Backbone as numpy.savetxt, mean C-alpha at the origin, in Angstrom:
# Nx Ny Nz CAx CAy CAz Cx Cy Cz
-14.33 1.44 9.55 -13.30 0.48 9.14 -13.76 -0.91 9.53
-13.25 -1.89 8.78 -13.60 -3.26 9.07 -12.34 -4.06 9.33
-12.50 -5.14 10.06 -11.35 -5.98 10.38 -11.20 -7.04 9.30
-10.00 -7.10 8.72 -9.71 -8.07 7.67 -8.46 -8.82 8.09
-8.53 -10.15 8.22 -7.31 -10.88 8.60 -6.29 -10.82 7.48
-5.03 -10.73 7.86 -3.97 -10.78 6.87 -3.86 -12.21 6.40
-4.12 -12.43 5.13 -4.19 -13.77 4.57 -2.97 -14.07 3.72
-2.54 -15.34 3.70 -1.38 -15.70 2.88 -1.79 -15.94 1.43
-2.25 -14.89 0.76 -2.59 -15.01 -0.65 -2.04 -13.80 -1.38
-2.22 -13.77 -2.68 -1.64 -12.70 -3.48 -2.21 -11.34 -3.10
-3.46 -11.30 -2.69 -4.08 -10.03 -2.35 -3.29 -9.30 -1.28
-2.76 -10.02 -0.33 -2.05 -9.39 0.76 -0.55 -9.64 0.70
-0.04 -9.94 -0.48 1.40 -10.05 -0.67 2.02 -11.32 -0.11
1.19 -12.32 0.24 1.71 -13.59 0.70 2.21 -13.59 2.12
1.91 -12.56 2.89 2.40 -12.48 4.26 1.31 -12.86 5.25
1.66 -13.60 6.27 0.73 -13.92 7.34 1.55 -13.99 8.61
1.41 -13.00 9.44 2.19 -12.94 10.66 1.37 -13.35 11.87
0.21 -14.00 11.61 -0.60 -14.51 12.70 -1.33 -13.43 13.47
-1.62 -12.31 12.85 -2.35 -11.26 13.55 -3.34 -10.63 12.58
-4.35 -10.01 13.14 -5.34 -9.32 12.33 -4.94 -7.86 12.19
-5.27 -7.27 11.07 -5.03 -5.86 10.83 -6.36 -5.16 10.67
-6.48 -3.99 11.20 -7.64 -3.16 10.94 -7.32 -2.37 9.69
-8.10 -2.60 8.64 -7.83 -1.92 7.37 -9.07 -1.18 6.91
-8.84 0.00 6.40 -9.92 0.74 5.78 -10.14 0.19 4.38
-11.24 0.54 3.78 -11.49 0.15 2.40 -10.43 0.72 1.47
-9.94 1.94 1.77 -8.90 2.56 0.95 -7.66 1.67 0.94
-7.23 1.19 2.09 -6.05 0.33 2.19 -6.29 -0.99 1.48
-7.43 -1.62 1.74 -7.74 -2.91 1.12 -7.72 -2.82 -0.40
-8.38 -1.81 -0.94 -8.44 -1.64 -2.39 -7.07 -1.29 -2.97
-6.29 -0.51 -2.25 -4.96 -0.13 -2.73 -4.03 -1.33 -2.77
-4.10 -2.21 -1.78 -3.27 -3.42 -1.77 -3.58 -4.27 -2.99
-4.85 -4.44 -3.29 -5.25 -5.23 -4.45 -4.74 -4.57 -5.73
-4.94 -3.26 -5.87 -4.53 -2.54 -7.08 -3.01 -2.56 -7.25
-2.27 -2.35 -6.17 -0.80 -2.36 -6.27 -0.28 -3.73 -6.67
-0.84 -4.79 -6.08 -0.40 -6.14 -6.45 -0.72 -6.44 -7.91
-1.86 -5.97 -8.39 -2.21 -6.18 -9.80 -1.25 -5.42 -10.72
-0.89 -4.19 -10.33 0.03 -3.40 -11.15 1.44 -4.00 -11.17
1.89 -4.53 -10.05 3.24 -5.08 -9.98 3.33 -6.46 -10.61
2.25 -7.21 -10.60 2.28 -8.57 -11.13 3.28 -9.43 -10.38
3.91 -10.32 -11.07 4.87 -11.25 -10.46 6.24 -10.62 -10.26
6.45 -9.41 -10.79 7.76 -8.78 -10.73 8.14 -8.29 -9.35
7.16 -7.99 -8.50 7.47 -7.44 -7.19 8.06 -6.05 -7.30
8.90 -5.71 -6.36 9.45 -4.36 -6.27 10.84 -4.48 -5.71
11.80 -3.77 -6.28 13.18 -3.81 -5.82 13.35 -2.81 -4.69
13.58 -3.27 -3.48 13.66 -2.42 -2.30 12.36 -2.48 -1.53
12.18 -1.53 -0.61 10.94 -1.46 0.15 10.46 -0.02 0.20
9.17 0.16 0.08 8.57 1.49 0.18 7.30 1.37 1.01
7.04 2.40 1.79 5.83 2.44 2.61 5.01 3.64 2.19
3.71 3.42 2.04 2.75 4.49 1.80 1.97 4.71 3.08
2.08 5.90 3.65 1.34 6.27 4.86 0.18 7.16 4.40
-1.02 6.61 4.44 -2.20 7.31 3.95 -2.94 7.86 5.16
-2.95 9.18 5.26 -3.51 9.87 6.43 -4.91 9.37 6.78
-5.08 8.94 8.02 -6.37 8.51 8.51 -6.83 7.15 8.03
-5.99 6.47 7.23 -6.39 5.18 6.66 -5.48 4.04 7.10
-4.16 4.26 7.13 -3.22 3.21 7.49 -2.00 3.25 6.59
-1.25 2.15 6.60 -0.01 2.08 5.83 0.04 0.82 4.98
0.75 0.95 3.87 0.97 -0.16 2.95 2.46 -0.24 2.70
3.01 -1.45 2.70 4.41 -1.66 2.37 4.45 -2.47 1.08
5.33 -2.05 0.15 5.58 -2.85 -1.04 7.05 -3.25 -1.04
7.30 -4.48 -1.47 8.66 -5.00 -1.55 8.69 -6.11 -2.59
9.71 -6.92 -2.57 9.85 -8.00 -3.55 8.73 -9.03 -3.50
8.01 -9.09 -2.39 6.90 -10.04 -2.25 5.56 -9.44 -2.67
5.52 -8.14 -2.96 4.27 -7.50 -3.35 3.86 -6.44 -2.35
2.58 -6.11 -2.36 2.03 -5.09 -1.46 1.23 -5.75 -0.35
1.26 -5.12 0.83 0.50 -5.64 1.97 0.22 -4.51 2.93
-0.86 -4.63 3.67 -1.14 -3.69 4.75 -0.15 -3.98 5.86
0.69 -3.00 6.17 1.74 -3.23 7.15 2.33 -1.89 7.57
2.92 -1.88 8.74 3.66 -0.72 9.21 5.13 -1.09 9.41
5.59 -2.10 8.66 6.99 -2.53 8.73 7.91 -1.39 8.30
9.17 -1.46 8.70 10.16 -0.49 8.27 10.37 -0.61 6.76
10.72 0.51 6.13 10.95 0.53 4.69 12.10 1.46 4.37
12.62 1.35 3.15 13.71 2.22 2.70 13.24 3.66 2.56
11.98 3.85 2.19 11.42 5.18 2.00 9.94 5.15 2.42
9.48 6.25 2.99 8.07 6.38 3.36 7.49 7.60 2.65
6.38 7.39 1.96 5.67 8.45 1.26 4.35 8.67 1.98
4.05 9.92 2.30 2.81 10.24 3.01 1.90 11.07 2.12
0.61 10.78 2.19 -0.37 11.54 1.41 -1.75 11.34 2.04
-2.66 12.26 1.73 -4.05 12.03 2.12 -4.64 11.01 1.14
-5.80 10.46 1.48 -6.40 9.40 0.66 -6.71 9.89 -0.75
-7.18 11.11 -0.89 -7.53 11.64 -2.20 -6.30 11.71 -3.12
-5.20 12.24 -2.60 -3.97 12.35 -3.39 -3.41 10.97 -3.70
-3.39 10.08 -2.72 -2.88 8.73 -2.93 -3.66 8.02 -4.04
-4.98 8.08 -3.97 -5.80 7.42 -5.00 -5.58 8.04 -6.37
-5.43 9.36 -6.43 -5.18 10.02 -7.71 -3.86 9.55 -8.31
-2.83 9.38 -7.49 -1.54 8.87 -7.97 -1.69 7.41 -8.40
-2.34 6.61 -7.57 -2.49 5.17 -7.84 -3.20 4.92 -9.17
-4.20 5.72 -9.47 -5.01 5.49 -10.67 -4.61 6.40 -11.84
-3.42 7.03 -11.75 -2.87 7.77 -12.87 -3.50 9.12 -13.14
-4.22 9.66 -12.16 -4.86 10.97 -12.33 -3.98 12.11 -11.81
-2.91 11.77 -11.10 -2.00 12.77 -10.51 -0.57 12.31 -10.76
0.26 13.20 -11.23 1.67 12.92 -11.42 2.33 12.85 -10.04
2.99 11.73 -9.69 3.61 11.60 -8.36 4.65 12.68 -8.07
5.45 13.03 -9.07 6.48 14.06 -8.86 5.83 15.40 -8.58
4.80 15.73 -9.33 4.08 16.97 -9.12 3.45 17.02 -7.72
2.87 15.90 -7.30 2.27 15.83 -5.96 3.33 16.06 -4.89
4.51 15.47 -5.07 5.59 15.63 -4.11 6.07 17.08 -4.06
6.27 17.65 -5.23 6.82 19.00 -5.30 5.85 20.07 -4.76
4.57 19.81 -4.83 3.58 20.80 -4.37 3.14 20.52 -2.94
3.69 19.48 -2.33 3.42 19.19 -0.93 2.12 18.53 -0.72
């Protein structure tokens, strides 16, 4: 893993809390992909993705960012399943129902 400062730009959802986050490449790439998918619309509510062995991502009205902030819902998955859902290779409902 590499250390990436949380920057106040679109890539990290515009948040800067004055601290560095240790992010895996999986988290870094997912934050970029989620922000691109959401565009300027953001997200109604808050959701957290807990990716086993990689870290957490929170999405909300400001976009996606590497964070462990509280959220309305937390979804957990291994990196392989998360990436498959993110890139449209896995149906999220099917992944949930099969554990």
